N, C-alpha and C positions, 0 to 999 in steps of 0.2 A: 720790617721791624721785628720780626721775630729773631733774627740773627744779630741785632744789634744791642750790645751788651750795655749801651748807655741808656736804654729804654726799659724801665722796670714796670710798666703800667699792665703788660700782659702777664705779669705774674708767672705762673707755672707752665706757660706756654713757651718760655724761652728754651731754646735749643741750639745746637751748632750744626752746622753743615757736615761735618765730619762724622757726626752720630749718625744723621740721615744716611750718608753713602754708605756706612758701616752696615747698617741695617739692609739696606737695599742690596748691597753686596752679598750679604749673608743669605737674603733670599734667593738671589739669582745662584749662589751656590748649590744651596738645597734642591733648587729646581734642577740644575743640572745633573746632580746626583740622581734624582728620579728618572731624568730621561736616559741616564746611563744604566740604571737598573732595567728600564724598559726593553733597552737594546740588549741586555745580557738575557733577560729571561725570554724575550721574542725570539732570540737565535737560538737558545737553548731548546725552545719548544718546537722551532722548525724542523728538526731532525723527526718528531715525532708526526708532522704534517707531510712527510716527504712522500708518502703515497698518495695523498690528496693532491698535491702539487702535481706529481707525475700523470695521476689520472686526468686532472684538468688539460694537460700539455697534450696529451694523446688524443683527447677529445677536440683539439683545435685552439686551446686557450693560448695565446703568445705571453711573452715576456711583460710587454707593455699592459695588457689586461690585468695578468697576475700582480704586477707592481701598483697599479691603481686600486686593486681589490684590497692587497695589504695596506695601503693607505688610508684607504676607506675606513678599514676596522680599526686602525689606529686613531683616525679623526673620530670615530664613533667613542671609544674609549675617552678619549680625551674630553670630549663633549660632556660625556655622563659624569666624569670627575669634576669638570667646572660647573656643572649644575650641583654636585654635592658640596663642591668649595664655597658657592654662594650661600648655602644652607648652613654650613659651617661658620662662615663670615659673618652671618646674620646671628647666628647664636653667640659668637664672640665680641660683638660689637659692645657690650657693657664691660667686658673684660678689658678691651683696648681704651675705653674711655677711663677706666680705672688706672691702668697703667700710664697713660699719657695725662692723666689731670686735664682731660677736655670736658668743658662744663656745656659747651654747645651741643646740640643734637647732631648726630651724625647719620648721613644717608648712605644706605648703601648702594642703591641703585641709581647712578647719576651717568652723565656724559663720559666723564673721566673713567669711571670704574668700568664702564661697557667697553671703552676704547681699549683701556688695558686688558679686558678679558678677551678681545679680538685678536689683539697682538699676542697673548700668551697661548692662546688656541693655536694660532698658526705656527708660532715658534716652537711650542712643545711638540706639534704634531711631525713637522718637519725634523726636528731635532731627534727624536724619539723613533720615528716611523720610517724615515728615509733608508737608513741602512740596512734593516731587518728586510724592508721589502724588497731591495736591491738584491740583496743575497737569496733569499727565498724565490722570487722569481727567476733566479739565474739556475736552479736547479736543472739537472740534465734528467730528462725523462727515464730512461733506462736506469739510471742509478735511484732515481727516487723510488720507482716501481719495486724495484728489488731490495729497497730500504737498505741501501748502500751509501747513503750520505753521511760522510765521516766530518769530525770536528774541523779539519781543512777546508770544507766545504760552506761552513758557515762562519768563517772568520778565525777559528784556531782558538785554542786556550790562550796563547800569547796575549792577543787581543784582550780577552777577557781579564786577564791578570793586571794588564796595565789601566783598565778601567775601574778594577776594584781597589788599585793602588791610589788613583786619583779620588775615589770616594773616600777612602781612610785617611788620606791627607787632608781632605776638606774637613772631615769629623774631627781629627785630631788637633787642627787648628781651632776650632770650635772650643774643644774640650780644654786646651791649653789657655785659650781667651777666658772661658768661664772660671777656671781655677785661678788665673790671676786677678780678674775682677773680683772675685768672692774674697779671696785673700786680701787685696787692697782695701776693699771697703770694711772688711772685719778690722784692718789696722786703723782705718780712719775712725771706726766707731770706738775703739779702745785706746786711741792715742791720748797721751798725756797732754792735755790742753794748758796745764799752767794754773788751772782754777778749778773750782768744784762746779760742775754742772748739774749734778744731781739733786732733785727735788727743790728746783728754784723755780717759782711762779713769777712770769713776767707779764705785766699789764701795761699795754701800750695804748695811748691815747691822745688826742689833740690837747692841749693845754692853753690856759689863758691866766691872767692874774688872779683870779678866784680859786683855780686849782691850786696854783702855787702857795696861796695864802693858806690853804688848810692842808700841805703836805704834812708839816710837823704833827699836826693834831692827828692826821689820819695814821702816821706812822706809829704813834702811841697808841691808837685803838688797835691796829694791826699786833702789836708786841703783846696785848693783853689776850690774844686769841692762844689758847693751848697749843703746844706744837709748834709755834712760830719762833724761829730764832733770832732772825736778823731781818732787818728791811732797809732798802737803800732807794733813793731817787736818782736817776742818771741821765744821761744822754742816750747812752746804748749799754748793751751787755758787752762784757770782755771781748767775746768773739762775735763779729757782726759784719754787715756789709759797710758800715761806715768808714769812709776814707777822708773824713776832714783832716785838712793840711794845711800848713802856712810856713813862710818863712820865720826864722827865728835867731836870736844870737845867744852866744853862752859867755859868761865870765866878762862882760863887759867888752867883748871883741866885736868885730864886725860880723854881719850876718854870715851863718854856715852856708855851705854850698850845697846843701840838701835842706829838705823841708822835714817838719817834724808833725807828727799825726796826733789829734786832739780827741780825749775823752773827758767828759765831765761827770762827775758824781757828788754824792755828799760824803759825810765823814765816815759813814759805815759801809763803803763802797767794796773795800779790801776785806772786812769782816764778812759780808755777806757771800762773796764769790769765793773766799777762802785763798785770797792771793797771799804768796810768802813775800815777806820782805827781805832784802840782802842787808840792808843798813838804814837806818834811821826810822821815821814814824810816818804814820799818815797824816793828813792836812787836817787842820782844825775847822769846827764847823763855820761856815761863812756862806753868804748869798753871791759874793762876786769871787773873783780870782784873788787870792792873798797869798796862799803857799802851794807847791807844786811836788808831784812825785813823778820820777821818770822810770822807764823800764830799763832792763839791762842792756838791751841793744842800743838805745840812744846813748847810754853812758859809754860804750865801747866805741861807738861812731864818733864821739867826743874825744876819744884818744885816751880814756882812763880803762883801768882795769879793777882797781880797788874802790868799792863803792863808797868807802869814807872819804875817797878823796874829792867827791863831788858835794857830798851833804855841806850844806852852807853857802854854797856857790849860788849865783844869780843867773836867771834865764829870762829873757825876754819875747815874748810872743808878738811879731810882728812890730808896730811902734809903740805897743803899750808899756807901761812902767815895768822896771825889773821886778821880779819876784823870786823868792828864795826857794831853792830845792832843799826839801826836809826829808825826802825818802827815796829809795832805790828799789823797785820790787823785781823778783825773779821773773824773767820773760814768760809772758802767757801769749797764746796763739791768738793774735789781734783780729785776724780775718779768718778765712778757711785755709785748709791745709794745702790748697793749691798755691798759695802765696807765701813768701818769706814774713818772719815777723817784723814788724814796722817798728821804726824809732818813736815812741809814743810818750806823751805827756798826759797827765791825768791831774785835774785840778776841780774846784768848785766853781760853778756858775749856774745858779737856780734856772735862769730863764732857759736854759736848754736841757732841763730835766722831762724828757718825753715818756721815760720809762720808770716803772716802780717794780723792783726785783724783790720778791718775800721768800727767804729761806726755811723750808719746812722741816722738820723733824717728826715724822709720823709714817706709819705704814698705810694709813687711811688717808692719802693725798686728796680723793675726791671730796671728802667731806669737809676737809680744812679749806680746800679749794673754794668751795661755795661759800664759806664764811668770810674768806678774804673778798671775794667779789662782791659779796651783799654789803660789806662795809664801804668798798668804793663806791657802790650805787648809792648808799646814804649819803655820802659826802659830795658825790658829783653826779647828780641823777641826769644831770643835761649832756653828759660827755659819753659816747659810746666808746667802746674798748676792744682791744684784740687780746686775748688772754690765752696763753700758753706756757707749757714748761720750758725751762732752758735747753733741755737736751732735745727736745722736740724741735726748736728754733734751729738748732745745730744741724741737725739731722735733715732740715730741708735745704741746707747749703748742698747737700750731694744728693738731691732728688734724682737728677738726672742719671748720675752714675749709678744709683741704686737700681733705677730704671733699667739702664742697659745691661747690668748685672743680671737683672731678672730675666731680661729677653735672651741674653747669652744662654743661660741655663736652658730656657726653654727650647732655643735653637739647637743647642748641643744634644738634647734628648732626641729631637726629631732628626738631626743628622745621624745620630748613632743607630737610630731605628732603620733610617732609610739605608744606611751603610749594610746592616744586618740582612736586609732583604736583598741587596746585592750579593753578598756573600752568599747567602743562602742559594741564590739562582746559580753561582757559578760552582757551588758544591753539587748541586743537582746535576748540572750539566757533566761534571767531572765524573760523577757516580755511574751516569748513564754510559760515558765513554770509556771508563775503566771497568765495566762490568765483568769482561771476561779476564782482565789481569787480576782483580780481586777474587774471582772464582778460581783460578789456577793458584795463587798464594794460599787459598785456604785449602786446597786438595793438598798443597806440598806441607801444609802442617802450620802455616801463618795463623796467628790467634788474632780475635777481636780488637785486643789492646793494640797488637802490631798494625793492624789496617788503619785503626783510628790514629796512630802515629804518623802514618804514612800521609794521610790527608791533612793532620792538623798542622805537620811540620811545614809544609808548603804555604798554608795561610798564615801562619806566625810569621815566616819570611816577608810574606807579601805586607803585612802590618808593619814590621820593621823598616821595610824599605819607604812605605808612605811616612813613617815618622821622620826619616832622614830627610824627607822633602817638606813636611809640615813644621818641623821644628824652627828652622830659620825663617821661615815665613812668618810663625806666629810671634817669634821673638821681635822682629821688626814691627810687626803691627801694635802688639802690646807694649813696646818700648814708647813707641809713639804715644800711645794713650797714657802711659803713666807719667809722660812728660808733662802732663796737665797739673800734676801734683809735685810740690816742693818737697813734700814728705812723702816718699814712696818706698814701697817694699823692693828688695832685691829678687829677681826672677833667678832663682837657684835652680840646681839640677833635679832637686826635688819635685817642682813643679812639671818639669819635663817628663820625670820618671811617672809621675801619676798618671799622665795622659797616656803614655806608651802602655803601662801596666793595664789600665783600663780598657783600652782598645785590643791588646791581646786576649784578655779575659773575655770581652763581649765576642771576639772573634772566635775563640776556641769554644765558647758556649752554642755560638750559632752553626759552628762548622761539626761540633760533637754530635747533634742530633742527627743530621742527614748521615754523616759518616757512620754512625752506629747502625742505622738502618740498612747502609749498603753491607756493612762488615757483617750483619747476621742472616742475609739471604743465603738461601742454600746455594753451594759452589755448583751444583748440577744446573739449577735454575739460570744462574748467572752465566755460565758457559753456553747453554743452549741457546738462551735469548740474545746472546751477544752477536 
């Protein structure tokens, strides 16, 4: 039911499978990045444990025992981190409920979460611990005791470079996804909808004959409130989830081969929402359908480009009597920006006026809102209402996209942080391996700035290689996401440049600290300890 767009009874629980798959894959990617970090850091630290391994082997330890010792240490770390994760998850439950708009209580400890924890424990332990344990347990005793274990013995720098490239590729995909999602949602927020959505209070309620009978008197009372500019009763607001449609005929011809979409409102509908006319006028006050107004899209689908050409012509809804077109309005967004503007007809029909919309001209919206709602309660005390501003209603259309944009931001920050940890581990490893080289270069006159350049240049190249991998993948993923919108941004080079620049800056900051420490060590100490 959650995935069925025909069912709206679940309200804010509506979600798409693609969204859940996207979030799941991002979680897996970040977990893989953490495992890569552990491999990098464990193998880097293995050189410092070479003497310990050598002593254990001399005292009778074999490779199998050492392998399981290393795996046991990894398992203990994973277990402790999982206990910490459960504590953090418990603290974050209110935030999860807020982001996902879930009102039901959430249980942290369930059979499902415990099963997931067991699978994660086993997977992370094997992924992160197997390779370091295999490498460390394979040290030769004589080399280990003499502290002669080299980078080649623990997998070499090239492997670590590949792992760092993988990390930064993932983080750059998330950065690009974040920039695209934020830019698209900003474009949606600022899009020209073809009507005025600001400071319009919408009151929705069940209606009956008594409500209809009081509407005109209630409108006049609302108009007496200072700062109320206009009031209209209608079936729905200009942009809504309404998709009422029917067959129709134009200019006394047979039925057209497409449907027309219907909206009903009183004579102040266009004034209240600031909808512009291309030609003609609005319809006169009436309880039933007398005159009609059509939008620009319908006019063009009927084969006309000049709005004046359709003014005065007749149109028939279903098998109802012919009605005269008295106006053509400029296109406004009839539904969400995910959809094309529909061919739309607007007319009067009081029995479908389920909404009252009040245009307010005041900075003190809360005070005016209270007065408007109080008048409704005075006239219709037996009818409960849903009251919100039009711009808030429209924002609800994109709730899932906004949630996804927020999660992208959070995941991107986590991914960048994890990438920095991996990069720091690799720099630490290289600084240890190149101590003698750094010392010799300093003796021969190399400056601190030159040493920093040597380290930074290599990592900048790694980030650029990661970008070449990430860019096409991110383009493919975000193009599919943007295809959900008819009105969407273009993914220009600037978005990708932002991601690359951010990654390079973060990498250089991370590398710079450790490189500076390596570059400022006394050359005598570097050569002696190497």
